[in-house]
N, C-alpha and C positions, 0 to 999 in steps of 0.2 A: 495132379502132376507136380513135380518140383520145377524150380525156375529154369533148370538146365533143359528139361523137356520142352518148356515153353519157348526158350530161345532157339531151340532147334526148329520148332514150328515156325517161328518168325523167319529164320533163314530159308525155310522151304516155302515161304509165302502161304502158309496154311492157317493164318490167324484171321478170324472174323467173328463178329458177334460179341456177347457179353462175357466178361471174366471177373472172377473175384480173386484179388491178390490178398493173401491172408498169412500172417506170421509175425514173429517178433524181430526178425532181422531186417530193419528198415533200410540199411545200406544196400543189401542185395535187391530189395524191392525197388528202390529208387534207380539203381543202375539198370535193372531189367526194364523198367518203364522208359528210361532214356534210350536204351537199345531199340525198343519197339518204335519209339517216335523217330529216332534217327534213321531207321530202316525205311520208313514210309514217307516221311516228310522232311524236306530240307528247310533251312531257315526262312526262306521266302514263302513257303507254303503253309507255315504254321498259323499265321494270323487268321486265315479263313478256314483252316481245317483241323485246328486243335482247340478243344474247349476244356478248360480246367475249372471244375465245379466243386463247391463245398456246400455245407448246410445253409439253406435259406428257405423262405416261405414258398419260393417259386421253383424249388429244386426239381420236383417231379415234372413240372411243365417244361423246364429247361432240358431235362434229360430226354424227354419224348421228342422235343423239337430237334435236338442235336442228332439223335440216333437215326432219325428218318431223313436227315439232310444229306444230299449227295455231295461228295468231295468236289472242290473247285480246283481244276488243273492239278490234281494229285490222285494217287492211287487209292488212298484211304482217308476217311474222316475219323478222327480219334477223339473220344470224350473220356475224361478222367474225373472220377468222383472221389475226392480225398476225404479221409475220416468218415467212411461210410457208416461206421458204428454209431456215430452221433446222429445219424439220420435214419436209423434202422426202423423206427416206427412208421415213417413215411414210405420207406423202400420196401417194407414187407407187405406189399400190396398186389393183389391178383391182377389188376388191370395193368400195372407196370410190368409185372413178370410176363404177362401175355405179349406186351409190346416188345420186350427184350427177345422173345422167341421168334419174332417176325422181322428182325433187323436185316437190312440188305447186306450182301456180301462185302460191300464197300465201306461198311461201318464197323468200328470197334469201340467198345466202352469198357473201361477198367474201373472196378470198384475197389478201393484200397482200405483194407481193415488193418491199419498199422499197429494196433495193439492186440490183435488176435482175440477180439472179444465178442464177435458176432456168434450167437449161439447156433449150434448144429441142429437144434430142434425147429428152427424157424423155416418157413416155406421159402424165404429169400435164399437161405443157405442151401436148402434142398434143391432149388432150381439149378444152381451151379453144379452141385454134386451129381445130379442126374445127367447133366451134359458133359461131365468130366472137364469142367472149366474153372476149377479151383486151382490156383497156382500157390504152392506152399513155399514159405520163406522161413525155414527153421535155421538154427545156427549151423554153420558149416561143420562137417566132420573134421576132427583134429588134424588128420593128415593133409587135407585140402587147405585148411586154415594156415598150417605151418608153411606150406609152399607159397601161399598167397603173401604171407608176412615177409618171408625171405625175399620174394620178388619185389615187394614194395621198397624194401631197403636197397636192393640192388639198383632199382630205378632212380634212387636218390644218391647213388654213388657210394653206398656203404655196403661192404661185404658182410653178409650175414649167413651163418650156417643154420641148419634145421634145429640143432640143439638150443642155440641162443633164441631163435624164434619161438620155440616151444616154451622156454623159460619165461619170456616176456608174456606170452599168452596166459600161462599159469599165474604169473605174478599179478596180472590184471584181474584174475578171477573170472575169466571170460565165460566159463561154463557153469560157474556157481552163482554168479550175480546177473540177474536178468537185465539190469540197467546197463551192463557193459556189452557193447555191440561192435561191429566192424568200423563204425565211425570213431568210436573210442580208441580202438586199436590203431587205426590209421593216424589219429592225432598223436598217439604216443610214438609211433614210428617216425613221424615228421619231427617230433621234439627230440628224439634220440639222434636222428640224422643231423639235425642242426647242432647238437652238442658234440658229436663225434667229428663232423666235417667229412673229410675223406679218410677212410681207414676201415677197420674191422669192428663189428659189433662184439662186445664182450659182456659177460654176466656182471662184472663190476660196474660197467657203464649203466646197465639196466637198473642195478640196485641203487646207484647214485641219483638217477633221473626219475625213475618210475616208482610211485608209492604202491606198496603191496596192498592188495585187496584183503579185507579182513572177514568176509562173510563166512569162510570155512572155520575161522577161529570161533565165531559165534556159535556155529553148529556144535563144534567140539566142546565148547565151554558148557552149553546147555546139557549136552549128553553126559559130560563128566559130573555135573551137578545131579542129574537124574540117577547116576550110578553111585552117588555118595562118595565120589573120588575128589576129595578136597584139594589135594596136591595138583592133580591134573587140571582142575577147574581154575585154580589160581595161576597155574602156568600159562594157560590160554589167555587169561586176563592180562598177565604181564606182557604177552605178545601184543595185545591190543594197545597197551600203554606205550610200548616201545615203538609202535607204528604211528603214534601221535593221535589216536582216536580219543575224542572228548568223551568223558564219562556219561554225559547226558545222551550222546548219540549211541554209546554202547548199551545204555539202559533201553533206549527205544528199539534197537535192533533185536535185543533179547526178547522184549515184550512182543514185537511183531511176530517173531517166529514161534513164540509160545501160543499166541492167539491162533496162528495157522495150525499148529499141532492140536490145539483144543478143538478147532473146527473139524479137523480130520477125525478126531475121536468121536465127535457127535455124529458125523456122517457114518462112521462104522456102526455106532449104536442104532442109527436109523436105517442101516443096511442100504445106503445109497450106492449107486453104481460108480465105476471109475469115471465115466463121462460126466455124471452129475457132480462128482467131487471137483473135477477140473473146472467145470463151468462156474461152480461156487467160489473156488479159491482164486481163479484168474492169476496164476503165477506161472513162471517159466517151467518147461518140461523138466529141466534139471532140478529146479527147486522142489517141484512136486515129487519127483522120484526120491530126492534126498529126504524130504520130510515124511513121505510115506514109509520109507525104510526105517525111520526112527519112531513113528507114531505108535506102533504096536507095543513098544516097550515102555510107554509112558502111562502112568496111572492118571485117570481123570481128576481125582481129588488133588493129586500133586500139582498138576498143571494149574488148577484153579488157585491153589494156595500160592504158588510161585507168581502168578499174575497179580494177585492182590498185594503181595510183598513188593512187587515192582512198581505198582501204582503208588504205594506209600514212599518208595525210594525216589520216584520221579518228583513227587511233591517236595520232598526234602532237598533234592538236588537243586531245585529251582528257588528254594526259599531259605537256604541256610549258607553260612560261610564255613561250615565244617569241611574237613578233608574228604572230598568226594571219592577218592580212590579207596580210602579206609572204609567208607560207607558201603561200597560195592563188595569189598573183601568181607566185611561183616555179614553181608547178605549171603555170600557164598558159604561162609562158615555155618550160618543158620540153616541154610537149605541142604547142607550135606551132613548135618548131625545124625 
């Protein structure tokens, strides 16, 4: 189920037992957890009825103790296990899963997989899947995110239209960069509201205050090099320079994406399934889709050669006083010959 379905269950008082919160949008995950806690426990009830756990030697013992404990002067006892992926070896246990299946109606436990890395092949994951108790936290659909962004501005006294909200979202690279989430977006909204004061949000204000995300430029630059389009590759590199990206960071971002493309090519050679590929790469759905759409057009030998050239470039960038931008341009010329 998605988080909206879960919140509806909370409103209808239909929540009990064990749930796995899983996904990359930690903002929504945290807000949904807050809504659950606020629904069942007031501030005075939390000391005795809310357990917040994380990895420790006694984690399994603490979980079993808390989930069998009756609430004290409250409707529910709530246990939260944060960063469950870090404890997955201990959690992937038949005895624990059996205990989770016997929890009283008055007990709720939430396991939080904040980086969406718990494998779907584990019995721990399958336990929640079987009971339809996996709550997904993917990135919001664009139309919902635009409305949310505009509403946040309005709450801060700034008039914002949907077009400006969409421009801000795109400028941040919200759907192309897995590190950008709703916390990032909220922070930029607050920064812009402080800059504007009272008034209307404009594209020019966004361009002055918010730095443009460059991940799409990296994709475009790699693709242009692969197609031997020197002019286009240089143009994308100039955009990176204009945005203030350091050459050593540019080199790293290119190398990272080439490595991922190479891993995808190897997966294809080994005839791995889509699920196996996603588990191996551990990247955002957008990034996986983007790289998958590009990988088929890349030659394995080309990727290896490009990566080796980048390794040499990285060493040179760290150990020479030569013009770094000229070194990257020379690499572009060399790879597009």
